[in-house]
C-alpha positions in Angstrom: 125.1 100.2 138.8 121.7 102.3 137.9 118.6 100.4 138.6 116.2 100.7 135.7 112.7 100.1 136.6 109.2 100.1 135.0 105.8 99.8 136.7 103.7 96.9 135.6 99.9 96.6 136.3 100.1 93.1 137.3 102.6 94.0 139.9 101.8 97.3 140.9 98.0 97.4 140.7 97.9 100.4 138.5 94.9 100.7 135.9 95.5 100.3 132.2 95.8 103.5 130.2 92.5 104.3 127.9 92.2 106.4 124.9 89.6 109.0 125.3 87.4 109.6 122.3 88.5 112.2 119.9 86.6 115.0 118.3 88.1 115.2 114.9 87.7 117.4 111.9 89.0 116.3 108.6 91.5 117.9 106.4 90.4 118.7 102.8 91.3 116.0 100.2 89.6 114.8 97.2 86.6 112.3 97.8 87.3 109.0 98.1 85.7 107.8 95.0 84.4 104.1 95.2 85.0 102.2 92.0 84.5 98.7 91.0 87.1 97.2 88.5 84.9 98.0 85.5 84.9 101.9 86.6 88.7 102.5 85.6 90.7 100.9 83.0 94.1 101.1 84.5 95.8 103.1 81.5 97.6 106.2 82.0 96.6 109.7 80.9 97.9 111.2 77.7 99.7 114.2 76.6 98.1 117.5 75.7 98.9 121.0 74.3 99.7 124.4 76.1 96.9 125.6 78.1 96.4 127.9 80.9 96.1 126.8 84.5 94.4 127.9 87.5 96.5 128.1 90.6 94.5 127.4 93.8 95.5 129.4 96.8 94.2 127.5 99.6 92.7 124.1 100.6 89.1 123.8 101.5 88.1 122.7 105.0 86.0 119.6 105.2 83.0 119.1 107.4 83.5 117.3 110.8 83.4 113.6 110.8 80.3 112.2 112.3 80.0 108.8 113.8 77.7 106.3 111.3 76.1 103.1 111.9 75.9 100.7 108.9 72.7 98.8 107.9 71.3 96.9 104.9 67.4 96.5 104.9 66.2 93.0 104.8 64.8 93.8 101.3 68.0 95.1 99.7 69.5 91.9 100.9 67.2 89.7 99.5 67.8 91.2 96.0 71.4 90.6 95.7 70.9 87.9 93.1 69.1 90.0 90.6 70.0 93.6 91.5 72.2 95.5 89.4 74.0 96.5 92.4 74.6 94.0 95.3 73.5 95.2 98.6 76.8 93.5 100.2 78.8 95.5 97.5 76.7 98.8 98.6 77.5 97.8 102.3 81.3 97.7 101.5 80.9 101.1 99.7 79.6 102.4 103.1 82.4 100.9 105.1 85.0 102.6 102.8 83.3 105.8 103.6 83.1 105.2 107.3 86.4 103.7 107.8 88.0 106.9 106.4 85.9 109.1 108.6 87.0 107.1 111.7 90.8 107.3 110.5 90.3 111.0 110.4 88.6 111.3 113.6 91.4 109.3 115.3 94.3 111.2 114.0 92.8 114.9 113.5 95.1 117.6 114.8 93.0 119.2 117.5 93.6 115.8 119.5 97.0 115.1 121.5 99.4 112.9 119.5 100.1 110.8 122.6 96.5 110.0 122.8 96.3 108.4 119.4 96.1 104.5 119.4 98.5 103.3 116.7 96.6 100.0 116.6 93.1 101.4 116.2 94.4 103.6 113.3 96.1 101.0 111.6 93.1 98.9 111.8 90.8 101.4 110.4 93.2 101.6 107.5 93.0 97.7 106.9 89.2 97.9 107.2 89.0 100.4 104.4 91.3 98.6 102.1 89.5 95.2 102.8 86.4 96.8 102.1 87.4 97.8 98.7 88.8 94.6 97.9 85.6 92.8 99.1 83.5 95.4 97.0 85.4 94.5 93.9 85.1 90.6 94.6 81.2 91.2 94.9 81.0 93.1 92.0 83.0 90.4 90.1 80.7 87.5 91.5 77.5 89.4 90.8 78.8 89.9 87.2 79.7 86.4 87.0 76.4 85.2 88.3 74.5 87.2 85.6 76.8 85.9 82.6 75.7 82.4 83.8 72.2 83.6 84.5 72.3 81.9 87.9 70.3 82.8 91.1 71.3 82.2 94.4 70.5 83.1 98.0 72.6 86.0 99.2 74.6 85.2 102.6 73.4 87.7 105.1 75.8 90.5 106.8 76.0 89.6 110.3 77.7 92.8 111.6 76.7 96.3 111.8 79.5 98.7 112.0 83.1 99.0 110.8 84.5 97.6 114.2 82.7 94.5 113.9 83.6 94.0 110.2 85.7 90.5 110.0 89.4 90.9 109.1 91.0 87.6 108.8 88.2 86.0 110.8 88.3 88.5 113.8 86.8 91.8 114.4 88.8 94.9 115.2 88.0 94.7 118.8 89.4 91.0 118.9 92.4 92.3 117.1 93.0 94.9 120.0 92.4 92.2 122.6 95.2 90.1 120.8 97.5 92.6 121.8 96.3 92.7 125.3 96.8 89.0 125.2 100.4 89.3 124.4 100.9 91.8 127.2 99.3 89.2 129.7 101.8 86.6 128.3 104.6 88.9 129.0 103.4 89.3 132.6 103.2 85.6 133.2 106.7 85.4 131.8 108.0 87.6 134.4 106.0 85.8 137.2 107.8 82.6 136.0 111.0 84.0 136.1 110.6 85.3 139.7 111.9 88.5 138.9 111.0 92.3 139.5 110.1 94.9 137.2 113.5 96.1 136.1 113.5 97.9 132.6 115.9 95.4 130.9 114.1 92.2 132.4 110.8 93.5 131.0 112.3 94.2 127.6 114.0 90.7 127.6 110.6 89.2 128.5 108.8 91.1 125.9 111.4 89.8 123.3 110.9 86.1 124.3 107.3 86.3 123.9 107.2 88.2 120.7 110.2 86.3 119.1 110.4 83.0 120.4 106.8 82.2 121.8 105.0 84.1 119.0 107.5 83.6 116.3 107.5 87.3 114.9 110.1 87.8 112.0 110.8 91.0 110.2 110.5 91.0 106.6 113.3 93.0 105.2 111.6 93.6 101.9 107.7 94.2 101.8 106.8 91.5 99.0 103.3 90.7 100.4 100.3 92.4 101.5 100.3 90.2 104.5 103.3 91.9 106.1 101.7 95.3 105.4 98.5 95.3 107.8 98.4 94.9 111.4 96.0 92.2 111.5 97.7 90.0 109.0 100.8 90.5 110.8 99.4 89.5 114.1 97.9 86.4 112.4 100.9 85.3 110.5 103.9 86.7 112.6 105.8 88.1 109.4 105.7 91.6 109.1 107.7 94.9 108.0 110.1 96.5 110.5 107.6 99.5 111.2 104.7 97.3 112.1 106.8 95.0 114.3 107.7 98.4 116.0 104.0 99.2 116.4 103.4 95.9 117.9 106.0 96.3 120.4 105.1 99.8 121.3 101.4 98.8 121.8 102.2 95.7 123.9 104.8 97.8 126.1 101.8 100.5 126.6 99.9 97.9 128.1 102.7 97.2 130.5 102.9 101.0 131.3 106.2 101.0 129.7 106.9 103.9 127.3 108.7 103.0 124.0 109.8 105.8 121.6 111.2 105.5 118.1 113.1 107.4 115.4 113.6 107.0 111.8 117.3 106.4 111.0 118.3 106.1 107.3 115.7 103.6 105.9 115.4 101.9 109.3 113.1 102.8 112.3 114.5 102.1 115.7 112.8 101.8 118.8 114.0 102.0 122.7 112.6 103.0 126.1 113.7 106.6 126.8 114.0 106.1 130.6 117.1 104.8 132.4 120.6 104.3 131.3 121.0 103.7 127.5 124.4 102.0 128.1 122.3 99.0 129.3 120.6 98.6 126.0 123.9 98.4 124.1 125.6 96.0 126.6 126.4 92.8 124.7 125.3 89.3 126.0 125.9 86.2 124.2 126.7 88.2 121.1 123.9 90.3 121.1 122.9 93.6 122.7 119.2 94.2 123.9 119.0 97.1 121.5 119.9 94.7 118.7 117.6 92.3 119.7 114.7 94.9 119.7 115.6 96.5 116.4 117.1 93.5 114.3 120.0 93.0 112.1 120.2 96.3 110.8 121.9 97.7 114.0 125.0 95.4 113.0 124.8 96.1 109.2 127.8 98.6 108.2 125.6 99.5 105.2 123.0 100.6 107.5 123.0 104.3 109.2 121.5 102.5 112.1 124.9 100.7 112.8 126.3 103.9 113.8 123.9 104.5 116.8 125.5 104.2 120.3 124.3 105.0 123.7 125.8 108.6 123.3 124.1 109.5 120.0 120.7 107.9 120.8 119.6 110.7 122.9 120.2 113.0 119.8 117.9 111.2 117.5 114.6 113.1 116.8 111.7 111.2 118.5 108.9 110.0 116.1 105.4 111.2 117.0 102.3 108.7 116.7 101.3 110.5 113.4 104.8 110.0 111.9 104.9 106.4 112.6 101.5 106.2 111.1 102.8 107.9 108.1 105.7 105.7 107.6 103.2 102.8 107.6 101.1 104.5 104.9 104.1 105.5 102.8 105.3 101.7 102.7 101.6 100.9 101.5 101.9 103.6 98.6 105.4 102.1 97.6 104.1 98.5 97.8 100.9 99.0 95.7 102.4 101.3 93.1 104.9 98.6 92.4 102.3 96.0 92.0 100.2 98.4 90.0 103.1 99.0 87.5 104.7 95.4 87.8 104.4 95.0 83.8 105.9 98.5 83.2 109.3 97.7 84.7 111.2 100.9 85.8 107.8 102.9 85.6 107.9 105.8 88.3 105.0 108.1 89.2 107.1 111.0 87.9 108.0 109.6 84.5 105.6 111.8 82.6 107.4 114.9 84.4 110.9 114.3 82.5 112.0 117.1 80.5 112.2 114.7 77.4 108.4 114.5 77.3 108.2 118.3 76.3 110.7 118.6 73.6 108.3 118.5 70.6 107.3 121.7 69.1 103.8 120.2 67.9 102.1 118.0 70.5 99.5 115.6 69.8 96.8 114.1 72.5 96.7 110.4 72.0 95.6 108.2 74.8 96.2 105.0 73.2 100.0 104.4 73.8 100.3 104.4 77.5 101.2 102.1 80.3 98.8 99.3 81.4 98.5 99.4 85.3 96.5 97.1 87.6 93.5 99.1 88.6 92.9 97.8 92.1 96.3 98.3 93.3 96.8 101.7 91.8 93.5 102.3 93.9 95.0 101.1 96.9 98.1 103.2 96.5 95.8 106.0 95.9 93.7 105.4 99.2 97.1 105.1 101.2 98.1 108.6 99.6 94.7 110.3 100.7 95.1 109.3 104.1 98.8 110.3 104.2 97.8 113.6 103.1 95.2 114.1 106.0 98.4 113.8 108.4 100.7 115.9 105.9 98.4 118.4 103.8 101.3 120.7 103.1 103.7 118.0 101.7 103.9 118.9 98.3 106.1 115.8 97.0 103.3 113.5 98.6 100.5 115.6 96.7 102.4 115.7 93.5 102.6 111.9 93.6 98.9 111.5 94.5 98.1 114.0 91.7 100.0 111.7 89.3 98.1 108.6 90.4 95.1 110.5 89.5 96.6 111.0 86.2 97.3 107.3 85.6 93.9 106.5 86.6 92.5 108.8 84.0 90.9 111.2 86.6 92.0 114.5 85.0 89.9 117.1 86.6 91.1 115.8 90.1 94.6 115.5 88.9 94.7 119.2 87.7 93.4 120.4 91.1 95.7 118.3 93.2 98.8 119.3 91.0 97.8 122.8 91.0 97.7 122.6 95.0 100.9 121.0 94.9 102.4 124.0 93.0 101.5 126.3 95.7 103.8 124.4 98.2 106.4 123.2 95.7 110.0 125.0 95.5 110.0 127.3 92.4 112.4 124.6 90.5 109.8 121.9 90.9 106.9 124.4 90.1 108.7 125.1 86.7 108.6 121.5 86.0 105.0 120.9 86.9 103.4 123.8 85.4 103.7 122.8 81.5 102.4 119.4 82.7 99.5 120.9 84.4 98.5 123.0 81.4 98.7 120.0 78.9 96.7 118.0 81.6 94.1 120.8 81.7 93.7 120.5 78.1 93.4 116.9 78.2 90.4 117.2 80.6 89.0 119.4 77.9 89.5 117.2 75.4 87.8 114.3 77.5 84.8 116.5 78.0 84.8 117.3 74.2 84.7 113.4 73.4 82.1 112.8 75.9 79.7 114.9 73.9 80.0 112.6 70.9 82.8 114.5 69.1 85.8 112.4 67.3 89.0 112.9 66.4 92.0 114.4 68.1 92.8 117.9 69.3 96.0 119.3 67.9 97.5 122.5 68.6 100.6 123.9 66.8 
């Protein structure tokens, strides 16, 4: 029998690994665009007549990210009640910008993938989304206060940077410390068992702490945003499979144990790459260690994960840290798009691109008969798309979907730009589908400018 061993800091006196600071340069995407609920109405775009498009040849490089310190002056804070723009709302706007810069800095391509902290990056994602929702709440509260003609003393902001911003009552550093605490619980469990540092025994201890002591549970379907963010998952224990994998990887990293993962069909599987893989598939009390780590999908005949064996495990393509972050962001896109389009059952991002929409010889631009979407959820889906485009700038399908979100949010100029860039990378058959839509969208942008000058009526092209 092969002895599988792993070095633990508590037993082997090895220092914990630290992640060095990264010098990141951001990849060009559209500006974040920070909007209150009153700044976009949630309706979709509308059809336009034939027009010409400009094809973008390349992406523009963005300036390098810089560290930023958040601050609000006492004077601004004292005028929350009677100022048109709440200082707290402005503060959250600044958090939006800084959190995006930190995300870009942490994931920039000059840095080594192995140095990326999954936990830290996903907490920046949570901070940015929480800042948007907090910004909207502040705007709503201020509007209600003005309607009632009330005055009240504003609460002070007690934190000065995005790392100190409270997420479910704790700062980012405190949530990172929560992962440290879980790792220490695993070490304590190994001490109480009076066993060595064999790999299988360490994994069993991790499973015991995560699934029994802490009560983490996989949610097969992402129905609640609490299952979609790292800090809420650490707080509640209910999480998506990808975030549970992130927690598992981060805890094992603190134990000096490497865990890798791979996407298999719709599932994401994780395992230790060292040692004898047959140990992971040995069934004890009806379950294998591989099954406990990865959940019911490995025993579900409908899942591709059920086909994985100790022999086929080594053939799987290992996901990078950027890949794992991308999967988490893709889950957010799907989740928030479903919420945004909840009142329009079956509405897809690409629905306006269907050939049936281009059969009329005479096309009239009409913006009044389009789906009503939930604006905040649409904006959150767009923010997740923007972050994913930083990681995958040449992903034409992702850029197409982002361009369609801009279209639904009536940001026509930006939609034309993104869809035109998409056509540079898209296959010829997809370009042929996009081209007439982009031409019509370009005319819609012109019509919007025309109406903004006070003109009335519709533009019609025969």
